[in-house]
Kinemage of the C-alpha trace (Angstrom):
@kinemage 1
@onewidth
@group {chain A} dominant
@subgroup {mainchain}
@vectorlist {calphas} color= white
{ca unk a 1} P 57.097 -38.544 60.921
{ca unk a 2} L 54.906 -37.114 63.647
{ca unk a 3} L 51.933 -38.885 65.136
{ca unk a 4} L 48.519 -37.312 64.657
{ca unk a 5} L 44.988 -38.259 65.610
{ca unk a 6} L 42.584 -38.956 62.792
{ca unk a 7} L 39.029 -40.248 62.545
{ca unk a 8} L 37.987 -42.821 59.987
{ca unk a 9} L 34.415 -43.879 59.340
{ca unk a 10} L 34.424 -47.582 58.555
{ca unk a 11} L 31.404 -49.881 58.344
{ca unk a 12} L 29.160 -47.375 60.083
{ca unk a 13} L 31.466 -46.790 63.025
{ca unk a 14} L 33.941 -43.995 63.666
{ca unk a 15} L 37.446 -44.976 64.670
{ca unk a 16} L 39.802 -42.425 66.155
{ca unk a 17} L 43.412 -43.452 65.966
{ca unk a 18} L 46.870 -42.073 66.472
{ca unk a 19} L 48.889 -42.642 63.336
{ca unk a 20} L 52.126 -41.639 61.684
{ca unk a 21} L 50.915 -42.815 58.269
{ca unk a 22} L 49.665 -40.623 55.448
{ca unk a 23} L 46.100 -39.609 56.282
{ca unk a 24} L 44.924 -39.552 52.659
{ca unk a 25} L 46.245 -43.076 52.137
{ca unk a 26} L 44.379 -44.315 55.213
{ca unk a 27} L 41.202 -42.594 54.022
{ca unk a 28} L 41.547 -44.372 50.672
{ca unk a 29} L 41.942 -47.703 52.466
{ca unk a 30} L 38.861 -46.951 54.576
{ca unk a 31} L 36.980 -46.129 51.372
{ca unk a 32} L 37.932 -49.521 49.920
{ca unk a 33} L 36.702 -51.267 53.063
{ca unk a 34} L 33.460 -49.267 52.982
{ca unk a 35} L 32.944 -50.224 49.333
{ca unk a 36} L 33.372 -53.865 50.307
{ca unk a 37} L 30.922 -53.445 53.183
{ca unk a 38} L 28.392 -51.833 50.838
{ca unk a 39} L 28.826 -54.724 48.395
{ca unk a 40} L 27.636 -57.121 51.114
{ca unk a 41} L 24.163 -55.696 50.571
{ca unk a 42} L 21.400 -54.260 52.719
{ca unk a 43} L 20.540 -57.544 54.437
{ca unk a 44} L 24.051 -57.758 55.844
{ca unk a 45} L 23.728 -54.226 57.208
{ca unk a 46} L 20.431 -55.070 58.892
{ca unk a 47} L 21.613 -58.278 60.495
{ca unk a 48} L 25.298 -57.747 61.229
{ca unk a 49} L 27.165 -55.522 63.635
{ca unk a 50} L 29.990 -53.325 62.350
{ca unk a 51} L 32.413 -55.865 63.790
{ca unk a 52} L 30.761 -58.711 61.877
{ca unk a 53} L 30.736 -56.645 58.686
{ca unk a 54} L 34.430 -55.922 59.122
{ca unk a 55} L 35.146 -59.603 59.750
{ca unk a 56} L 33.402 -60.540 56.477
{ca unk a 57} L 35.298 -57.847 54.589
{ca unk a 58} L 38.581 -58.916 56.201
{ca unk a 59} L 37.983 -62.501 55.070
{ca unk a 60} L 37.231 -61.307 51.547
{ca unk a 61} L 40.351 -59.155 51.449
{ca unk a 62} L 42.453 -62.012 52.826
{ca unk a 63} L 41.040 -64.317 50.146
{ca unk a 64} L 41.845 -61.738 47.455
{ca unk a 65} L 45.371 -61.381 48.841
{ca unk a 66} L 45.903 -65.137 48.861
{ca unk a 67} L 44.630 -65.513 45.293
{ca unk a 68} L 46.848 -62.646 44.153
{ca unk a 69} L 49.834 -64.170 45.925
{ca unk a 70} L 49.200 -67.494 44.172
{ca unk a 71} L 48.784 -65.706 40.820
{ca unk a 72} L 52.041 -63.801 41.347
{ca unk a 73} L 53.820 -67.082 42.171
{ca unk a 74} L 52.422 -68.662 39.025
{ca unk a 75} L 53.588 -65.718 36.900
{ca unk a 76} L 56.998 -65.832 38.582
{ca unk a 77} L 57.324 -69.569 37.910
{ca unk a 78} L 56.269 -69.171 34.266
{ca unk a 79} L 58.721 -66.301 33.820
{ca unk a 80} L 61.522 -68.311 35.393
{ca unk a 81} L 60.793 -71.263 33.066
{ca unk a 82} L 60.714 -68.945 30.026
{ca unk a 83} L 64.067 -67.389 30.972
{ca unk a 84} L 65.660 -70.792 31.583
{ca unk a 85} L 64.358 -72.031 28.217
{ca unk a 86} L 65.555 -68.872 26.449
{ca unk a 87} L 69.027 -69.225 27.958
{ca unk a 88} L 69.123 -72.890 26.912
{ca unk a 89} L 68.188 -71.931 23.337
{ca unk a 90} L 70.867 -69.225 23.297
{ca unk a 91} L 73.441 -71.683 24.651
{ca unk a 92} L 72.520 -74.168 21.927
{ca unk a 93} L 72.857 -71.500 19.230
{ca unk a 94} L 76.240 -70.461 20.588
{ca unk a 95} L 77.498 -74.031 20.841
{ca unk a 96} L 80.924 -74.514 19.212
{ca unk a 97} L 79.568 -76.857 16.555
{ca unk a 98} L 77.132 -74.144 15.453
{ca unk a 99} L 74.175 -76.492 15.227
{ca unk a 100} L 70.814 -75.069 16.354
{ca unk a 101} L 70.241 -77.999 18.684
{ca unk a 102} L 73.760 -78.318 19.993
{ca unk a 103} L 73.719 -81.850 18.555
{ca unk a 104} L 75.859 -82.735 15.559
């Protein structure tokens, strides 16, 4: 992929950068950040610099990422337990004595 120079407006500042990433994808990411900045409210815009706004948004995004990572781990653990339990039930049903519990 070739490197190109793009400009992104984020938190009231324009950032020119050389990238080899998809420009539309980066614009979508900038839009998400700008939505987060806007959600901070007008007082934040009056009192904070673009750098401070970006720091607050970065902390919020990091918190979201961490919560999502924990949620994904929880879902993975629950899925693993369900599969292990399902295999155990299948093994019991297929036991040579034919009893549902594997106990006879």
